[in-house]
C-alpha positions in Angstrom: 85.2 33.7 13.8 86.4 31.6 16.6 83.7 29.6 18.7 84.7 30.3 22.3 83.3 27.1 23.6 84.7 24.8 20.8 86.8 22.2 22.5 90.7 22.5 22.0 91.4 19.2 23.3 89.8 15.6 22.9 90.9 12.3 24.0 93.3 11.0 21.3 92.0 7.5 21.3 88.5 8.7 21.0 89.2 11.1 18.3 91.0 8.6 16.3 88.3 6.0 16.8 85.6 8.6 15.9 87.7 9.6 12.6 87.9 5.9 11.5 84.0 5.1 12.3 83.1 8.4 10.3 85.2 7.4 7.3 83.9 4.0 7.2 80.3 5.1 7.1 80.8 7.8 4.7 82.5 5.4 2.4 79.4 3.4 2.5 77.2 6.3 1.9 79.5 7.7 -1.1 78.8 4.2 -2.8 75.2 4.6 -2.2 75.1 8.3 -3.6 77.2 7.0 -6.6 75.0 4.3 -7.4 72.1 6.7 -7.4 73.8 9.1 -9.6 74.4 6.2 -12.0 70.8 6.1 -12.7 70.0 9.7 -12.9 69.9 10.6 -9.3 69.5 9.0 -5.8 65.9 7.9 -4.9 63.9 7.3 -1.7 65.3 3.8 -1.3 68.9 5.2 -1.5 68.3 7.7 1.1 66.6 5.2 3.4 69.8 3.2 3.0 71.9 6.2 4.0 69.5 6.8 7.0 70.2 3.3 8.1 73.9 3.6 7.8 73.8 6.9 9.9 71.6 5.1 12.5 74.4 2.5 12.7 77.1 5.5 13.2 75.0 7.1 15.8 74.7 4.0 18.0 78.3 4.5 18.6 77.4 7.1 21.2 80.7 7.0 22.9 82.4 8.3 20.1 80.2 11.6 20.0 80.0 12.8 23.7 78.5 16.1 24.5 81.9 17.6 25.7 83.4 17.2 22.3 80.4 18.9 20.4 79.2 21.5 22.9 76.5 24.0 21.6 76.9 27.8 21.3 77.0 29.8 24.3 73.9 31.8 25.2 71.0 31.9 23.3 72.5 31.5 19.9 70.9 29.0 17.8 73.4 25.9 17.0 76.9 24.7 15.7 77.1 22.3 12.9 80.4 20.9 13.3 81.8 19.4 10.0 83.0 15.7 10.4 83.4 14.8 7.0 83.2 16.4 3.5 84.4 15.6 -0.1 87.0 17.7 -1.8 84.6 18.8 -4.2 82.1 20.0 -1.7 79.7 17.2 -1.9 78.7 14.4 0.7 79.2 16.4 3.9 78.2 15.2 7.4 77.8 17.2 10.3 76.8 17.0 14.1 74.1 20.0 14.8 74.6 20.8 18.6 71.8 22.9 20.1 71.7 24.2 23.6 68.6 26.0 24.1 66.4 25.4 21.2 66.3 26.6 17.6 63.9 26.5 14.4 64.0 26.8 10.8 61.0 27.7 8.6 59.7 25.4 5.6 62.7 25.1 3.3 64.3 23.1 0.7 67.6 21.7 0.4 68.2 21.1 -3.3 70.1 17.9 -2.6 69.3 14.8 -0.4 69.3 15.3 3.2 69.2 12.7 6.1 68.9 13.5 9.9 69.5 11.2 12.5 68.8 11.7 16.3 71.4 11.2 19.2 70.5 13.2 22.0 67.2 15.4 22.7 64.5 15.7 20.4 63.9 17.6 16.9 60.4 17.8 15.5 60.5 17.8 11.7 57.3 19.0 9.9 57.1 18.0 6.3 54.6 20.0 3.5 52.6 19.3 0.9 54.1 21.3 -1.9 57.6 22.2 -3.6 59.3 25.6 -3.1 57.7 28.4 -5.1 54.2 26.7 -5.2 52.2 29.0 -2.9 51.8 28.7 0.8 52.9 25.2 2.3 50.6 23.0 4.5 51.8 20.5 7.1 51.3 17.0 5.8 52.9 15.1 8.4 55.2 15.4 11.5 58.2 13.0 12.6 60.1 13.4 15.9 63.5 12.7 15.5 65.5 11.3 18.5 67.8 8.5 19.7 67.1 5.7 17.2 65.3 7.5 14.5 65.7 9.8 11.6 64.2 11.2 8.4 65.4 11.3 4.8 64.5 13.8 2.0 65.0 14.3 -1.5 66.1 17.8 -2.8 62.5 19.0 -3.5 61.1 17.8 -0.3 60.1 20.8 2.1 60.4 20.6 5.8 60.8 22.9 9.0 62.7 22.2 12.2 61.5 22.9 15.7 63.9 22.1 18.6 62.9 23.1 22.4 66.0 22.7 24.6 69.2 20.8 23.9 69.5 18.4 20.9 72.5 16.8 19.0 71.9 15.1 15.9 73.5 14.1 12.6 73.0 16.0 9.5 74.4 14.4 6.1 73.8 15.9 2.7 74.7 15.5 -0.9 76.4 18.9 -0.9 78.2 20.9 1.7 76.1 23.4 3.5 77.9 26.4 1.9 77.2 25.1 -1.6 73.5 24.8 -1.1 73.1 28.2 -2.9 69.7 29.4 -4.1 67.7 27.2 -1.6 64.4 28.8 -0.9 62.1 29.0 2.4 58.7 30.3 3.1 58.3 33.6 4.7 55.3 33.6 6.6 55.3 37.3 7.4 55.6 38.2 3.9 53.6 35.2 2.5 56.0 34.4 -0.2 59.1 32.1 -1.1 62.6 33.8 -0.6 66.2 32.7 -0.9 67.8 31.3 2.1 70.6 33.3 3.6 71.8 30.4 5.9 73.6 32.0 8.8 74.3 28.8 10.5 77.8 28.3 12.1 80.0 25.7 10.8 82.6 24.5 13.0 85.4 22.7 11.4 85.8 19.3 13.2 87.7 17.1 10.6 90.8 15.4 11.5 94.0 17.3 10.7 91.9 20.8 10.4 92.2 23.8 12.5 88.9 23.8 14.9 87.5 27.3 14.1 83.9 28.5 13.6 83.0 30.0 10.5 79.6 31.6 9.3 
């Protein structure tokens, strides 16, 4: 489906500079990820380096103005603007744009995940268990905002809580549509269920038609 408030035009110079900056950052991230895979999988030191690289990218805030990445109209949760993705469906980078607040229950990613703040605030709660191990309990909280971020391995459990508008980088070791089978805690039913993620992805890579897909 098409996103009615997805921008049709952007300043060419800014779009080109943004594409170059994203490509440079993703090249660095790919090297960190590949190094980790060569040793059996990325570790916490590796995802910490990815977080620092994304913080550098987020510091170029003039390349990511709100008018280029507007949130959905009305009370719909968020758009995830896809800025980069490997051809094999790995190493994807998104801008999550939220207009009126959104949340996600405790869940896993089954791949590493890094969130870096740009505008607004995103409260991340981390839990003391892995998916399927019974009711999760909050172990700590981290507020993601400009200049800060969080980094997770595939088995880490977190929930997201956003009030008002927020714009963040979300970077994953797998594209969102390839994170099949991941689980979340359903508090009403008191059990872990498979996530049917309905977040809208907006294609924002250079050379691709700008349309939103479920």
